[in-house]
Structures are given as C-alpha cells and as structure tokens.
C-alpha positions in Angstrom: 28.3 -38.4 11.6 27.1 -39.8 8.1 24.0 -38.7 8.6 24.6 -35.2 11.1 26.4 -34.2 7.2 23.2 -35.5 4.6 21.0 -33.2 7.2 22.9 -30.1 6.8 22.8 -30.9 2.8 19.3 -31.6 3.3 19.1 -28.7 5.2 21.2 -26.3 3.0 19.5 -27.1 -0.2 16.5 -26.6 1.0 17.3 -22.9 2.1 18.9 -23.0 -0.9 15.0 -23.4 -2.6 13.6 -21.5 -0.1 15.8 -18.2 -0.7 15.5 -19.0 -4.5 12.2 -18.8 -4.1 11.9 -15.7 -2.5 13.6 -14.2 -5.3 11.8 -15.7 -8.0 9.0 -14.2 -6.4 10.6 -10.6 -5.2 11.1 -11.0 -9.5 7.9 -11.5 -10.2 6.4 -8.1 -7.6 8.9 -6.6 -9.7 8.0 -7.0 -12.8 4.6 -5.6 -12.3 5.4 -3.1 -10.9 7.8 -2.1 -14.1 4.8 -2.6 -15.5 2.3 -0.1 -13.6 4.7 2.2 -15.0 4.1 1.8 -18.5 0.5 0.4 -19.3 -2.5 1.3 -17.6 -3.5 -2.0 -15.1 -5.9 -3.6 -17.4 -3.8 -4.4 -20.2 -1.3 -5.9 -17.2 -1.4 -10.1 -18.5 0.0 -12.8 -16.1 1.9 -13.3 -19.9 3.5 -9.8 -20.0 4.1 -9.7 -16.7 6.2 -14.0 -16.9 7.7 -12.6 -20.1 9.0 -8.4 -18.1 9.8 -12.0 -15.0 12.0 -13.9 -16.9 9.9 -16.7 -15.8 7.0 -19.6 -17.3 3.5 -18.4 -16.8 3.0 -21.3 -15.5 6.0 -20.5 -13.1 3.4 -17.4 -12.1 0.9 -19.2 -10.4 2.9 -21.0 -8.1 3.9 -17.4 -6.3 0.4 -15.8 -7.4 -3.4 -17.3 -8.1 -4.4 -14.5 -10.7 -2.8 -10.7 -12.0 -5.7 -9.6 -8.8 -3.7 -10.9 -6.0 -0.8 -10.5 -7.4 -1.2 -6.3 -7.3 -3.0 -6.6 -3.5 0.6 -7.1 -1.8 1.5 -5.2 -4.7 -0.2 -2.9 -2.7 0.0 -3.8 0.6 4.0 -3.2 -0.5 2.5 0.9 -0.9 0.6 1.3 1.7 3.3 0.3 4.4 5.8 2.1 3.5 3.4 5.1 3.2 2.3 4.7 6.6 5.5 4.5 7.5 6.4 7.8 6.6 3.2 9.3 7.8 4.3 7.4 10.8 7.4 10.1 10.6 5.3 12.8 9.6 3.0 12.4 12.0 5.7 12.5 14.5 7.6 15.7 12.9 5.5 18.2 12.9 6.2 22.4 13.8 4.3 23.3 16.5 2.5 25.8 14.1 0.3 25.1 12.3 -0.3 22.0 12.3 -3.0 21.5 10.6 -2.4 22.7 7.2 1.3 21.4 7.3 -0.9 17.7 8.5 -3.2 18.6 4.9 0.9 19.5 3.0 2.9 16.6 3.7 -0.1 14.0 3.8 -0.4 15.9 0.3 2.7 16.1 -1.1 3.4 12.3 0.4 1.0 10.6 -1.9 1.7 12.7 -5.0 5.1 11.5 -5.0 3.8 7.5 -4.6 1.3 7.3 -8.6 1.7 3.5 -7.7 0.0 3.8 -4.3 -2.8 6.1 -6.9 -3.4 4.4 -9.3 -3.4 0.1 -6.9 -5.7 2.2 -4.7 -7.8 3.2 -7.7 -8.3 -0.1 -9.0 -8.8 -2.2 -5.1 -12.7 -2.2 -5.0 -13.4 -2.1 -8.5 -10.6 -5.2 -10.1 -7.9 -6.1 -6.5 -10.8 -7.6 -3.9 -12.4 -9.8 -6.7 -10.4 -12.3 -8.3 -8.7 -13.2 -5.3 -8.8 -15.8 -3.3 -10.5 -15.0 -0.2 -7.5 -15.8 2.0 -5.9 -13.4 0.4 -8.4 -10.7 0.4 -8.9 -11.0 4.5 -4.9 -10.8 5.2 -5.1 -7.1 3.3 -8.3 -6.2 4.9 -7.1 -7.8 8.4 -3.2 -5.7 8.6 -4.9 -3.0 6.0 -6.9 -2.1 9.8 -4.8 -3.6 11.7 -2.2 -0.5 10.1 -4.3 2.1 9.8 -6.0 2.2 13.7 -1.9 2.6 15.0 -1.4 5.6 12.4 -5.1 7.1 14.0 -3.8 7.4 16.9 -0.7 8.5 16.2 -2.3 11.1 14.1 -4.8 11.4 17.2 -2.2 12.0 19.4 -0.8 14.6 16.6 -3.6 16.9 16.3 -5.3 16.7 19.7 -8.5 17.4 17.9 -8.9 15.0 16.9 -11.6 12.3 19.1 -9.9 8.7 19.4 -11.3 7.4 16.0 -11.3 10.0 14.1 -7.4 9.7 13.1 -8.7 6.0 11.7 -11.8 7.6 9.8 -9.2 10.5 8.4 -6.9 7.7 7.4 -10.1 6.2 5.4 -11.2 9.4 4.4 -8.2 10.2 2.1 -7.7 7.1 1.4 -11.6 7.4 -0.4 -10.7 10.7 -1.7 -7.6 9.7 -3.6 -9.5 7.1 -5.0 -11.9 9.8 -6.1 -9.3 12.5 -7.1 -7.7 10.1 -10.3 -7.2 12.0 -12.5 -6.3 15.0 -11.3 -3.2 15.4 -10.1 -2.4 17.8 -12.3 -3.8 19.6 -9.7 -0.8 19.7 -7.0 -2.6 21.3 -4.6 -6.3 19.7 -5.2 -5.2 17.2 -2.6 -3.8 19.3 0.7 -6.4 21.7 0.0 -9.1 19.0 0.4 -7.7 17.5 2.8 -7.3 20.9 4.8 -10.7 20.8 4.9 -11.5 17.7 5.9 -9.3 18.7 9.0 -10.7 21.9 9.5 -14.4 20.2 9.0 -13.5 17.5 11.9 -12.2 20.5 14.3 -15.1 23.2 13.8 -17.3 18.9 14.2 -15.3 18.7 17.6 -15.7 22.7 19.3 -19.7 22.3 19.4 
C-alpha cells in the first residue's frame, strides 16, 4: 500500500510539473505574440521575450533553441487557425458567384490576421534559418499536409479547379501575401489579385 501511495504522489508531482511546463511554454509564446504587436520582428530579441514572459533568459532556451524557432511555432499556430477558417469558408460559399466570393472571403481572412501576414513575410528570410532541422522539417511536413487537405476542399468548392490546383492555389496565395507586405492599406488589392488568379485558372482549364 505504501508503494502505491508513493507512486500516486510521484505521478501527481509529474503531472503538476508537466502542466507548469506547458503553462510556461504558452506564456513564452504569448510574450512573443504580444511583442509582434509592438515591434518589427527584427527588433525582437530573446531578452525582450524573457522580460515580457517574466522568466530568466536561460529558461527560454529550455523550450526554444532560437528566436526563429519560437516564431516558427507561432507561425504554425497562425496557419492552423487560418486554414481552419478557410475550411469553413470553402464549405459555405454561396451558390452564385462562387469565384468572387472565394476571393473576397479569403482576402478578408488575411487582412484580419496581421501576425500571420508579418510572419509569412519573414518565413523564407528568417524563420527557416537558425532553427534545428527537426523543427523545420516538422513545420514543412505539417504545412504541406494541411495545405493538401485544404486544397482538396477548395477543389470541391470551386469545381473548375483540377486535382492538385487547390494546393497550388494556396501556395500562390501565401506567396501573394508575402509579396504584398506593406500594401494592405488597400483592402481590395489582395482580393483582386486572388480573383485574377482564380480567373486565370478557370480560363486555362477551359482550353
């Protein structure tokens, strides 16, 4: 019986420690997210993140090897939420003017996510560098998996898209978001770019 009590207490202690580690990790990510509202990515340091999270700098490195790894994980979370939103959009397009509605709704969803836009803008230049290879590989594999699944949904929602074109459309959408950095003051610019992209695909598939 005494061994069972000790084992139970040990299990409870480990559970509390795991919960505390998870809370600390979430606090660190939240600190990075908050700083993105205040500073350009290039000015955010591990020291500033530690101060905002209320931990010593050394603690950060128990969770993230580099600043870039931390923000790559944040981008993964942002993409997860954006893809989830698009799954709903793809399943609820109006029957009429589906192409225009898709461009308009995707454009609106991007404009509502300044953190997503900002992190996509530094993905190739910063976030895929100075990061442990397993973290980069896991990010890329998950992004590819989710984009293929979402691309299939867009192919069902927009029947003129051929197999594989939904995925290609998402890749080009992210490239557009990256290329239009700093130009989102014009709310229609991305929407019109997406509409022209979809129109081009539709016309090409008619040939």
